[in-house]
Every structure is written in structure tokens, then in C-alpha cells.
C-alpha positions as CSV (number, residue, x, y, z in Angstrom):
1,M,66.7,-7.9,14.9
2,T,62.9,-8.5,15.1
3,V,61.0,-7.3,18.1
4,E,57.5,-8.8,18.5
5,H,54.9,-6.9,20.5
6,G,52.7,-8.0,23.3
7,G,49.8,-10.5,23.0
8,Y,50.0,-14.1,21.9
9,D,51.8,-15.9,19.2
10,R,50.0,-18.4,16.8
11,H,50.3,-21.2,19.4
12,G,49.0,-19.1,22.3
13,L,52.4,-18.5,24.0
14,V,52.2,-15.2,25.9
15,R,54.7,-12.7,24.6
16,G,56.3,-10.2,27.1
17,A,55.9,-6.5,26.8
18,R,59.4,-5.6,28.1
19,F,61.5,-4.1,25.3
20,G,63.9,-2.0,27.3
21,A,66.5,-4.8,27.6
22,I,66.4,-5.5,23.9
23,V,66.6,-1.8,23.0
24,T,69.6,-1.4,25.4
25,A,71.3,-4.4,23.8
26,L,70.8,-2.9,20.3
27,L,72.3,0.4,21.5
28,L,75.3,-1.4,23.0
29,I,75.9,-3.2,19.7
30,A,75.4,0.0,17.7
31,G,77.9,1.8,19.9
32,C,80.7,-0.7,19.5
33,G,82.3,1.2,16.7
34,G,84.3,3.3,19.2
35,G,85.4,6.9,19.1
36,S,87.1,8.4,16.1
37,G,90.8,7.9,15.8
38,S,90.8,5.1,18.5
39,T,92.9,2.1,17.6
40,A,92.5,0.2,20.9
41,P,89.9,-2.7,20.7
42,G,86.7,-2.0,22.6
43,P,85.1,-4.5,25.0
44,E,83.2,-7.4,23.6
45,P,79.5,-6.4,23.2
46,A,77.1,-7.9,25.6
47,V,75.0,-9.4,22.7
48,V,76.5,-11.0,19.6
49,R,75.2,-13.2,16.9
50,R,77.2,-16.3,15.9
51,Q,77.0,-18.9,13.3
52,V,77.9,-22.6,13.2
53,K,77.8,-25.1,10.3
54,V,75.9,-28.3,10.8
55,E,75.5,-30.8,7.9
56,S,76.5,-28.0,5.4
57,T,73.9,-25.7,6.8
58,E,74.8,-22.4,8.5
59,R,72.8,-22.0,11.7
60,S,72.8,-19.1,14.2
61,Y,72.4,-18.3,17.8
62,R,72.3,-15.2,20.0
63,L,74.8,-15.0,22.8
64,Y,74.4,-12.8,25.9
65,T,77.4,-12.3,28.1
66,P,76.8,-10.1,31.2
67,P,79.6,-7.6,31.9
68,D,82.4,-8.9,34.1
69,S,80.6,-12.3,34.3
70,E,83.9,-14.2,33.5
71,S,86.1,-12.1,35.8
72,D,86.0,-14.7,38.6
73,G,86.6,-17.8,36.4
74,P,84.4,-20.1,34.3
75,V,80.7,-19.5,34.5
76,P,77.5,-21.6,33.7
77,L,76.0,-21.6,30.3
78,V,72.2,-21.8,29.6
79,L,70.9,-23.0,26.2
80,A,67.5,-21.1,25.9
81,L,65.2,-22.8,23.4
82,H,62.3,-20.8,21.9
83,G,58.9,-22.2,21.0
84,S,57.5,-23.1,17.6
85,Y,57.1,-20.0,15.4
86,N,58.4,-17.9,18.3
87,S,61.5,-15.9,17.4
88,V,64.7,-15.8,19.5
89,D,64.1,-12.1,20.2
90,S,60.5,-12.7,21.5
91,F,61.8,-15.4,23.8
92,V,64.5,-13.0,25.1
93,D,61.7,-10.6,26.0
94,A,59.3,-13.1,27.4
95,S,61.7,-15.1,29.6
96,E,63.7,-12.3,31.2
97,L,66.7,-14.7,31.1
98,D,69.1,-11.9,30.2
99,D,68.2,-10.1,33.4
100,A,68.6,-13.3,35.4
101,A,72.0,-13.9,33.8
102,S,73.1,-10.4,34.7
103,A,72.0,-10.8,38.3
104,N,73.6,-14.2,38.7
105,G,76.6,-14.2,36.4
106,F,75.8,-16.9,33.8
107,I,75.9,-16.8,30.0
108,V,72.8,-17.5,27.8
109,A,72.9,-18.8,24.3
110,Y,69.6,-18.6,22.3
111,P,69.8,-21.0,19.3
112,E,67.5,-20.5,16.4
113,A,65.5,-23.4,15.0
114,L,65.2,-24.0,11.3
115,G,61.9,-22.5,10.2
116,L,61.4,-21.8,13.9
117,L,60.5,-25.5,14.4
118,W,62.4,-27.9,16.7
119,N,62.5,-31.6,16.0
120,G,62.3,-33.1,19.5
121,G,60.4,-36.3,18.8
122,F,57.0,-37.0,17.4
123,C,56.2,-33.3,17.7
124,C,56.3,-30.7,16.1
125,T,58.3,-30.2,12.9
126,S,55.9,-30.6,10.0
127,G,58.4,-33.1,8.5
128,R,61.2,-30.5,8.6
129,G,64.1,-33.0,9.1
130,S,65.8,-35.4,11.4
131,T,66.0,-35.1,15.1
132,A,69.7,-35.7,15.0
133,T,70.3,-32.5,13.1
134,D,69.0,-30.3,15.9
135,V,70.8,-32.3,18.5
136,A,74.1,-31.9,16.6
137,F,73.4,-28.2,16.2
138,L,72.9,-27.6,19.9
139,D,75.9,-29.8,20.7
140,R,77.9,-27.6,18.4
141,V,76.6,-24.4,20.0
142,I,78.0,-25.6,23.4
143,T,81.4,-26.2,21.8
144,D,81.3,-22.9,20.0
145,V,80.5,-20.9,23.1
146,A,83.3,-22.7,25.0
147,A,85.7,-21.5,22.3
148,V,84.9,-17.8,22.8
149,R,83.8,-17.6,26.5
150,R,85.0,-18.9,29.8
151,I,82.2,-21.3,30.5
152,D,82.1,-24.2,33.1
153,L,81.5,-27.3,30.9
154,G,80.3,-29.0,34.0
155,R,77.4,-26.5,34.4
156,V,75.6,-26.4,31.0
157,Y,71.8,-26.4,31.1
158,A,69.0,-26.7,28.6
159,V,66.0,-24.5,29.2
160,G,63.0,-24.4,26.8
161,V,59.4,-23.3,26.5
162,S,56.7,-25.1,24.5
163,A,58.4,-26.9,21.6
164,G,61.7,-25.6,23.1
165,G,60.8,-27.6,26.2
166,V,60.2,-30.6,24.0
167,M,63.7,-30.1,22.6
168,A,65.2,-29.6,26.1
169,Y,63.8,-33.1,27.1
170,R,65.4,-34.5,23.9
171,L,68.8,-33.1,24.9
172,G,68.4,-34.6,28.4
173,C,68.1,-37.9,26.7
174,D,70.8,-37.5,24.0
175,L,73.3,-35.1,25.5
176,A,73.2,-36.0,29.1
177,G,76.9,-36.2,29.1
178,R,77.2,-32.5,28.4
179,L,74.2,-31.2,30.6
180,A,73.9,-30.5,34.3
181,G,70.2,-30.0,34.2
182,V,67.0,-29.5,32.1
183,A,64.0,-27.2,32.5
184,A,60.9,-27.3,30.4
185,V,58.0,-24.8,30.6
186,A,54.7,-25.7,29.0
187,G,56.4,-28.6,27.1
188,A,55.9,-32.3,26.7
189,M,58.2,-35.3,26.3
190,V,57.4,-36.9,23.0
191,L,60.0,-39.6,22.8
192,D,59.7,-43.4,22.5
193,D,63.3,-44.0,23.6
194,C,65.3,-42.1,26.2
195,H,68.6,-43.5,27.5
196,P,70.6,-40.8,29.2
197,S,74.2,-41.6,29.8
198,R,73.9,-40.3,33.4
199,P,71.2,-38.9,35.7
200,V,70.0,-35.4,34.8
201,P,68.1,-33.0,37.1
202,V,64.8,-32.1,35.4
203,I,62.2,-29.5,36.3
204,A,58.9,-29.2,34.5
205,I,56.6,-26.1,34.9
206,H,53.1,-26.5,33.5
207,G,49.6,-24.9,33.7
208,T,46.5,-27.0,34.1
209,A,44.6,-24.9,31.6
210,D,47.2,-25.2,28.8
211,G,45.2,-25.5,25.6
212,I,48.2,-26.1,23.4
213,V,50.2,-28.8,25.3
214,P,47.5,-30.3,27.5
215,Y,48.6,-30.8,31.1
216,E,46.6,-34.0,31.3
217,G,48.1,-35.2,28.0
218,G,46.6,-35.7,24.6
219,R,47.0,-34.1,21.2
220,I,49.4,-31.2,21.0
221,Q,48.6,-28.5,18.6
222,G,51.3,-27.9,16.0
223,G,51.8,-31.2,14.2
224,A,52.2,-34.0,16.7
225,T,51.6,-37.4,15.1
226,R,50.1,-38.9,18.3
227,P,49.0,-37.9,21.8
228,A,51.6,-36.7,24.4
229,P,51.7,-38.1,27.9
230,P,50.4,-36.1,31.0
231,A,52.9,-33.8,32.7
232,A,52.9,-35.9,35.8
233,A,53.8,-39.0,33.7
234,V,56.7,-37.1,32.1
235,I,58.3,-36.3,35.5
236,E,57.6,-39.7,36.9
237,R,59.5,-41.1,33.8
238,W,62.4,-38.8,34.6
239,G,62.2,-40.0,38.2
240,T,62.7,-43.6,37.0
241,L,65.5,-42.6,34.6
242,N,67.2,-40.8,37.4
243,G,66.9,-43.8,39.8
244,C,64.7,-41.9,42.3
245,T,63.2,-44.0,45.0
246,G,60.1,-41.8,45.9
247,A,58.3,-38.5,45.8
248,E,58.0,-36.0,48.6
249,A,54.5,-34.9,49.7
250,A,53.5,-32.2,47.4
251,E,54.1,-28.6,48.6
252,V,51.2,-26.2,47.9
253,R,51.8,-22.5,47.6
254,G,48.4,-21.0,46.8
255,T,47.6,-22.0,43.2
256,V,51.1,-23.6,42.7
257,T,51.9,-27.2,43.6
258,I,55.5,-28.5,43.7
259,A,56.1,-32.3,43.6
260,T,59.7,-33.5,43.9
261,W,61.0,-37.0,43.3
262,T,63.7,-37.8,45.8
263,G,66.4,-40.4,46.5
264,C,67.7,-40.0,43.0
265,A,71.1,-41.1,41.7
266,D,74.2,-38.9,41.7
267,G,72.3,-36.1,43.5
268,S,69.8,-35.6,40.6
269,R,66.2,-34.6,41.1
270,A,62.9,-34.6,39.2
271,Q,60.3,-31.9,39.9
272,L,56.9,-31.0,38.6
273,V,55.6,-27.4,39.3
274,T,51.9,-27.2,38.5
275,V,50.1,-23.8,38.1
276,E,46.4,-24.2,38.7
277,G,44.5,-22.4,35.9
278,G,47.8,-21.5,34.2
279,G,47.8,-21.3,30.4
280,H,50.4,-21.9,27.7
281,N,53.1,-19.4,28.5
282,W,56.3,-18.6,30.4
283,F,55.0,-17.6,33.8
284,L,56.0,-14.2,35.3
285,P,54.4,-12.1,38.0
286,V,53.8,-9.2,35.6
287,Y,50.9,-11.2,34.0
288,G,48.8,-11.3,37.1
289,P,46.7,-14.3,38.1
290,P,46.7,-17.1,37.2
291,N,49.8,-16.9,34.9
292,G,51.6,-14.6,37.3
293,A,51.3,-17.0,40.3
294,L,54.8,-18.1,39.6
295,D,58.1,-16.6,38.4
296,A,59.3,-19.3,36.1
297,T,62.7,-17.7,35.6
298,R,63.5,-17.5,39.3
299,T,62.1,-21.0,39.9
300,I,64.4,-22.5,37.2
301,V,67.4,-20.5,38.4
302,E,66.9,-21.8,42.0
303,F,66.3,-25.4,40.9
304,L,69.3,-25.6,38.6
305,G,71.5,-23.8,41.2
306,L,72.3,-20.9,38.9
307,G,72.2,-18.3,41.6
308,R,75.4,-16.3,42.1
309,R,77.8,-18.2,44.3
310,R,79.3,-16.1,47.1
């Protein structure tokens, strides 16, 4: 397992500096051999690596299951999609999604892109292959998790950062029948066609000073073949796709502005969270202003309704 240290990746995505959760997970896995002479099977480790085959290619994902998360019945599943050239393990660290899963009782699958590049549209794969291959892989991950965990197939969500956010939007278009919501942080929607089979709640979180995926639209760094639309246009598009009839007055919380499209079909929503001066990263308070003005993980958990039900 690779652990990347603090700082920025080649696309400017802030990497977290929390390694305790990863080290703990490694120790849990290392300790699963059990005591000498014991024949009784031990508990399933909290973190496992699994493989699925798609078009003759073996692909992998990291699966995190909080202890006792399935004791009260089927639980939600989050597909957590890393950014370009960002490893699964660095996204685990940067997003704090494992901690949120433990606190709220959901399961997280972290699929790994081929060559660490997702094909979510006209960005950003460097010609790596067809979009359908990645969609089929992520569809297969949902099926594979359902075979080994008690997940609620009506509460499956796609969450991504940067190019992972690009891919999350793609899944909202192509796998709407399997998804209950989509969240994209510092991402863009780079698709000509999008015809979801049903309305999908969508939240976008984006900083106005993002130099990699510009908030106001334009050329994305990393191999886009043409300019991307502005963040506001992306959510307005989802508002149309979800049959929304209007937008609420924007709610301002310091340097954070929240605009929500309302009157949407089937109880769906579309929401844009803007971080004034925020860069290209997963926002967490630990970073301080401006990138710490928002807790992206908590915001997504609340929007998607992933909080523990009592």
C-alpha cells in the first residue's frame, strides 16, 4: 500500500497529512492471521482489496467496512473516485471518508482507475480507452460489493474529486438507475450527451481560485480536448435534467455560498457550493482559510443523507 505525504500532487490537489487511519488499517490487516492454534475464523478485516474483471482486464478497488456497520441491516455504499494521478490511498487520507463511514455506518469502495486516469468524457485520459470501460467497471464494483456486504442498493452514491468528480458526473448520466446521488468536488462535467434514466440529486463543491479545473470554465489541465463549462452552468444543467423549477436565493456563510435548485422531480435536488478563493482540493477545516472554510466530507454526507439514522 502506497502512502503519499503532504503537499500537492502533479495537478495541484492538496494531499492530507493524516496517516493514522491508514496505519491503523494496515495494522488491522496485518493482525488478521489470528493467534496460534486457533481454528475459528476471525472477523472480516475493516479494509480489504478486491478485484473484478472487466473486458478481460483485472481491476481493483479498496473496500472499507466499519465494524458492526451491517448489524442493523443493509447500509449505504459510497463509490469514492480519486483524481488523475492521485492514488486510492492518498484519496483515503485526503477525504476522511473512512472516518465519516465509521461515524455514520456506511461502506466505502475506492475503485482504482487504469493508469490513475478516468475517462469521464472529453477529459482527461490521454487517449487511454473508452468511457464505457470505466462505466462498466464501476457498475461491476457495485455488484461485487453487494455480493459480499449487506448494502442497500437503493442508497448507492458516487463521490469524486477532480477527474473523479468528472467521472461521478458521468455515472450520474449513465448509471442513474443504480445511483441515489452524486457529489463532485473540484470537478467538471465534460459530456455532450447526458440522459439519466431518472432524476439524480447532485451536489458540486468548487473553489473560485481553482487553477486546474477553472470555476468559470475553460481549459482543464490534464488533457481536455476542449474547454469545460463553468461550475454554475453544470449545476444549472443538472437542474434542468432533474426537472427543477427554480433556484433558491443563495445562502452565504462567510466565504461559502450555497445555491440550491428546487422544485425538482422525485425529490431530487441540484446544489452548487462555492468557496471564495478556494483552490483545487478536497476542502477540510484542517487546511485553514480559504481551503478550510468548508468541510467537504460533512457537507456531502448531509446533502446525500448519509448521516446515521436513529
